[in-house]
FIKOL-79885 format. One line per field, with one value per residue: x, y, z of N, C-alpha, C in turn; residue number from 1; residue in one letter. Coordinates in steps of 0.02 Angstrom, whole numbers, always signed. Layout:
N
nx <- [X, ...]
ny <- [Y, ...]
nz <- [Z, ...]
cax <- [X, ...]
cay <- [Y, ...]
caz <- [Z, ...]
cx <- [X, ...]
cy <- [Y, ...]
cz <- [Z, ...]
i <- [NUM, ...]
aa <- [A, ...]
This chain:
164
nx <- [-1188, -1224, -1220, -1083, -1027, -1092, -1029, -904, -923, -944, -822, -734, -766, -748, -622, -576, -653, -567, -448, -448, -491, -379, -292, -305, -254, -298, -275, -323, -427, -577, -644, -545, -485, -440, -372, -310, -208, -152, -87, -2, +95, +116, +224, +309, +363, +447, +513, +603, +667, +610, +476, +303, +212, +62, -49, -192, -352, -450, -472, -584, -509, -417, -308, -235, -204, -124, -26, +20, +73, +177, +258, +312, +362, +482, +642, +726, +626, +542, +641, +685, +553, +543, +644, +652, +504, +360, +247, +66, -105, -237, -407, -538, -694, -865, -896, -833, -770, -692, -723, -679, -537, -506, -554, -475, -335, -343, -455, -392, -448, -492, -421, -432, -410, -270, -215, -75, -12, +119, +171, +248, +375, +293, +160, +118, +29, +130, +159, +26, +3, -72, -79, -107, -5, +112, +82, +115, +52, -33, +24, +135, +270, +445, +558, +485, +417, +510, +585, +484, +473, +614, +598, +522, +566, +646, +794, +795, +716, +793, +889, +1024, +1067, +1106, +1187, +1345]
ny <- [+361, +310, +425, +417, +308, +328, +429, +379, +278, +351, +431, +343, +262, +385, +396, +277, +278, +394, +349, +236, +315, +383, +306, +274, +368, +525, +544, +594, +743, +771, +897, +987, +1088, +1022, +1057, +1177, +1131, +1018, +1108, +1182, +1096, +1055, +1174, +1174, +1056, +1078, +1208, +1143, +1032, +900, +776, +767, +654, +571, +480, +432, +397, +367, +392, +285, +165, +46, -22, +102, +172, +73, +95, +221, +195, +72, +132, +251, +167, +113, +157, +163, +183, +284, +379, +408, +428, +571, +626, +618, +668, +758, +727, +705, +672, +637, +642, +534, +510, +465, +588, +682, +655, +714, +729, +815, +819, +705, +651, +752, +682, +574, +461, +395, +295, +202, +95, +45, +76, +109, +237, +269, +427, +514, +671, +778, +927, +1019, +985, +917, +743, +591, +456, +336, +224, +59, -3, -124, -197, -190, -249, -370, -505, -443, -326, -221, -235, -227, -211, -195, -76, +24, -4, +54, +200, +237, +216, +334, +452, +609, +594, +462, +501, +607, +629, +650, +552, +449, +456, +434]
nz <- [+2265, +2147, +2074, +2071, +2003, +1866, +1834, +1824, +1728, +1623, +1614, +1581, +1478, +1382, +1391, +1329, +1190, +1161, +1143, +1056, +939, +930, +879, +772, +633, +554, +397, +280, +226, +197, +194, +127, +12, -113, -227, -228, -114, -197, -290, -226, -149, -277, -303, -185, -223, -333, -296, -201, -310, -309, -339, -352, -226, -236, -121, -143, -80, +80, +237, +270, +218, +261, +208, +170, +266, +325, +213, +250, +369, +361, +272, +358, +460, +402, +415, +301, +175, +226, +218, +99, +35, +106, +43, -89, -115, -107, -21, -20, +38, -45, -44, -59, -27, +46, +85, -11, -155, -210, -368, -504, -479, -472, -618, -680, -666, -736, -698, -581, -473, -540, -507, -384, -203, -84, -222, -304, -372, -455, -501, -583, -563, -634, -598, -675, -722, -732, -679, -644, -510, -465, -312, -275, -343, -259, -143, -13, +85, +209, +193, +141, +5, +42, -37, -178, -154, -122, -265, -317, -283, -319, -469, -509, -467, -465, -523, -575, -685, -755, -889, -887, -801, -877, -951, -1025]
cax <- [-1158, -1245, -1199, -1023, -1029, -1110, -967, -832, -927, -945, -761, -700, -807, -714, -559, -585, -667, -520, -393, -486, -502, -296, -257, -320, -215, -327, -230, -369, -474, -612, -651, -500, -466, -379, -336, -264, -160, -87, -54, +39, +132, +191, +264, +348, +399, +486, +567, +652, +701, +572, +412, +236, +189, -3, -94, -262, -404, -485, -473, -619, -463, -376, -244, -237, -173, -69, +43, +70, +104, +225, +344, +336, +393, +543, +660, +739, +564, +530, +695, +673, +503, +560, +706, +631, +430, +321, +176, -15, -159, -305, -445, -599, -740, -948, -914, -789, -767, -654, -722, -647, -465, -495, -551, -409, -267, -363, -500, -361, -497, -529, -372, -459, -381, -249, -189, -13, -5, +165, +176, +319, +366, +254, +98, +94, +32, +183, +147, -18, +28, -95, -57, -110, +53, +156, +67, +140, +19, -60, +47, +152, +327, +467, +570, +432, +394, +582, +582, +432, +506, +663, +596, +487, +619, +681, +859, +778, +692, +835, +928, +1094, +1092, +1106, +1241, +1407]
cay <- [+320, +293, +453, +415, +266, +353, +487, +342, +242, +403, +445, +279, +272, +427, +380, +228, +315, +434, +281, +205, +360, +418, +242, +277, +422, +539, +564, +623, +779, +795, +962, +1030, +1110, +983, +1076, +1224, +1092, +990, +1148, +1212, +1033, +1074, +1234, +1155, +1014, +1134, +1241, +1082, +984, +851, +753, +783, +581, +584, +444, +436, +357, +389, +369, +222, +109, -10, -5, +167, +182, +21, +113, +257, +154, +34, +180, +283, +132, +76, +208, +197, +203, +345, +429, +412, +479, +639, +659, +636, +676, +806, +692, +728, +623, +655, +606, +506, +481, +479, +659, +709, +600, +760, +702, +851, +805, +630, +665, +778, +640, +520, +406, +329, +263, +143, +42, +40, +111, +166, +222, +331, +469, +550, +733, +811, +971, +1071, +950, +852, +669, +548, +397, +309, +155, +26, -4, -212, -238, -189, -285, -429, -523, -412, -259, -227, -262, -155, -206, -160, -10, +47, +1, +103, +260, +267, +221, +394, +506, +654, +563, +427, +536, +650, +616, +648, +501, +393, +481, +391]
caz <- [+2244, +2083, +2039, +2057, +1942, +1803, +1818, +1822, +1665, +1558, +1622, +1553, +1397, +1344, +1378, +1270, +1122, +1124, +1110, +975, +879, +938, +853, +692, +595, +501, +334, +214, +247, +154, +181, +120, -54, -148, -307, -196, -90, -236, -329, -156, -166, -322, -283, -141, -262, -397, -237, -168, -334, -298, -375, -288, -215, -221, -99, -146, -38, +110, +305, +276, +178, +294, +138, +134, +345, +313, +165, +270, +434, +326, +250, +408, +512, +382, +411, +213, +128, +250, +203, +29, +19, +108, +2, -158, -129, -86, -13, -19, +29, -85, -9, -94, +19, +15, +97, -27, -188, -278, -430, -545, -465, -510, -690, -707, -668, -778, -643, -562, -430, -569, -480, -302, -160, -114, -286, -303, -437, -464, -518, -587, -539, -651, -589, -737, -713, -751, -682, -587, -471, -430, -264, -273, -369, -217, -76, +17, +133, +257, +199, +77, +5, +43, -98, -211, -131, -148, -311, -378, -275, -353, -531, -522, -421, -525, -546, -624, -740, -789, -956, -888, -765, -915, -999, -1009]
cx <- [-1171, -1216, -1119, -990, -1043, -1054, -912, -841, -926, -861, -714, -714, -762, -648, -532, -588, -597, -458, -399, -462, -414, -262, -269, -293, -286, -279, -261, -409, -512, -667, -605, -496, -436, -342, -293, -192, -119, -55, +7, +110, +173, +237, +323, +402, +462, +537, +618, +656, +664, +500, +347, +212, +116, -39, -155, -302, -437, -475, -530, -573, -425, -286, -216, -182, -136, -19, +68, +105, +171, +284, +351, +389, +470, +574, +708, +701, +548, +585, +709, +625, +516, +607, +670, +554, +416, +268, +118, -72, -235, -364, -514, -657, -820, -944, -888, -784, -711, -641, -690, -580, -456, -487, -491, -353, -300, -403, -449, -401, -510, -473, -385, -400, -336, -225, -130, -22, +68, +156, +219, +312, +333, +170, +82, +101, +88, +187, +84, +9, -19, -71, -50, -36, +129, +158, +100, +98, -26, -31, +96, +238, +383, +520, +542, +426, +455, +605, +536, +457, +559, +654, +569, +516, +631, +751, +850, +745, +728, +894, +1006, +1115, +1105, +1142, +1316, +1459]
cy <- [+297, +354, +454, +359, +290, +399, +442, +307, +303, +424, +394, +264, +326, +419, +314, +257, +359, +393, +264, +243, +386, +353, +234, +352, +455, +590, +602, +671, +822, +848, +1007, +1031, +1066, +1006, +1122, +1168, +1056, +1061, +1177, +1153, +1052, +1121, +1213, +1126, +1038, +1167, +1200, +1022, +920, +834, +752, +691, +601, +509, +464, +384, +400, +374, +313, +159, +101, -16, +47, +186, +132, +37, +165, +239, +130, +108, +228, +249, +109, +146, +225, +204, +271, +413, +459, +455, +558, +673, +682, +672, +746, +767, +736, +665, +647, +625, +594, +469, +494, +566, +720, +678, +651, +729, +731, +834, +741, +629, +690, +719, +563, +455, +374, +270, +199, +62, +25, +101, +76, +151, +284, +360, +497, +599, +762, +873, +1054, +1052, +920, +791, +651, +488, +390, +253, +123, -13, -85, -238, -215, -208, -352, -464, -479, -326, -243, -233, -203, -145, -179, -88, +35, +59, +43, +182, +270, +257, +296, +452, +547, +619, +513, +454, +596, +619, +601, +602, +443, +401, +456, +429]
cz <- [+2166, +2034, +2014, +2001, +1889, +1794, +1796, +1745, +1606, +1546, +1554, +1476, +1357, +1324, +1316, +1204, +1094, +1096, +1064, +924, +872, +884, +789, +652, +564, +471, +302, +255, +198, +124, +147, +42, -99, -194, -276, -167, -154, -275, -283, -155, -208, -328, -243, -187, -298, -347, -217, -219, -319, -334, -310, -300, -200, -186, -100, -129, -3, +191, +306, +261, +216, +241, +145, +188, +346, +278, +206, +335, +401, +301, +288, +453, +477, +373, +330, +174, +168, +217, +128, +6, +50, +78, -63, -175, -70, -80, -1, -25, +12, -72, -61, -30, -5, +44, +40, -79, -242, -362, -487, -538, -495, -580, -726, -703, -697, -746, -625, -516, -473, -539, -404, -251, -107, -201, -288, -371, -431, -523, -535, -565, -563, -631, -643, -706, -749, -729, -619, -577, -439, -367, -241, -305, -304, -151, -55, +90, +165, +263, +141, +81, +0, -14, -165, -207, -153, -212, -360, -348, -317, -421, -557, -494, -487, -546, -591, -683, -777, -828, -943, -824, -805, -974, -992, -971]
i <- [1, 2, 3, 4, 5, 6, 7, 8, 9, 10, 11, 12, 13, 14, 15, 16, 17, 18, 19, 20, 21, 22, 23, 24, 25, 26, 27, 28, 29, 30, 31, 32, 33, 34, 35, 36, 37, 38, 39, 40, 41, 42, 43, 44, 45, 46, 47, 48, 49, 50, 51, 52, 53, 54, 55, 56, 57, 58, 59, 60, 61, 62, 63, 64, 65, 66, 67, 68, 69, 70, 71, 72, 73, 74, 75, 76, 77, 78, 79, 80, 81, 82, 83, 84, 85, 86, 87, 88, 89, 90, 91, 92, 93, 94, 95, 96, 97, 98, 99, 100, 101, 102, 103, 104, 105, 106, 107, 108, 109, 110, 111, 112, 113, 114, 115, 116, 117, 118, 119, 120, 121, 122, 123, 124, 125, 126, 127, 128, 129, 130, 131, 132, 133, 134, 135, 136, 137, 138, 139, 140, 141, 142, 143, 144, 145, 146, 147, 148, 149, 150, 151, 152, 153, 154, 155, 156, 157, 158, 159, 160, 161, 162, 163, 164]
aa <- [X, X, X, X, X, X, X, X, X, X, X, X, X, X, X, X, X, X, X, X, X, X, X, X, X, X, X, X, X, X, X, X, X, X, X, X, X, X, X, X, X, X, X, X, X, X, X, X, X, X, X, X, X, X, X, X, X, X, X, X, X, X, X, X, X, X, X, X, X, X, X, X, X, X, X, X, X, X, X, X, X, X, X, X, X, X, X, X, X, X, X, X, X, X, X, X, X, X, X, X, X, X, X, X, X, X, X, X, X, X, X, X, X, X, X, X, X, X, X, X, X, X, X, X, X, X, X, X, X, X, X, X, X, X, X, X, X, X, X, X, X, X, X, X, X, X, X, X, X, X, X, X, X, X, X, X, X, X, X, X, X, X, X, X]
């Protein structure tokens, strides 16, 4: 009977552990070669006539996880992100701070996390966004996020958009 109870305890502990970890998405990959992944994102953006949207942060960052949840939960924002951007999650953690990449993009971590970087189709940094300006209460403001994404897409930066 003790063996049976021990087996049940182990089984339920493992199940609860798996459920808790499943609830927390792992958006960031510390082991990944960020430079190569960003280069691939830039190539894909160029081929698809999009910008690159980098969400810098870590799996430890509740606001990073919330932004991902928020943008995917709202069909309008999710659609806009998919239509206009190639999204990449740039890791910053004790395991891998990606110091060279952050230096290359002018130390965006100075704004805290998450911080958003917009790269053009050549891989050039064209905007760094402090995410605090997009927050509302315990999440993000839909209108502010939509405006931010629309302000930095290729259409907004195309001179032909503003011709009479």
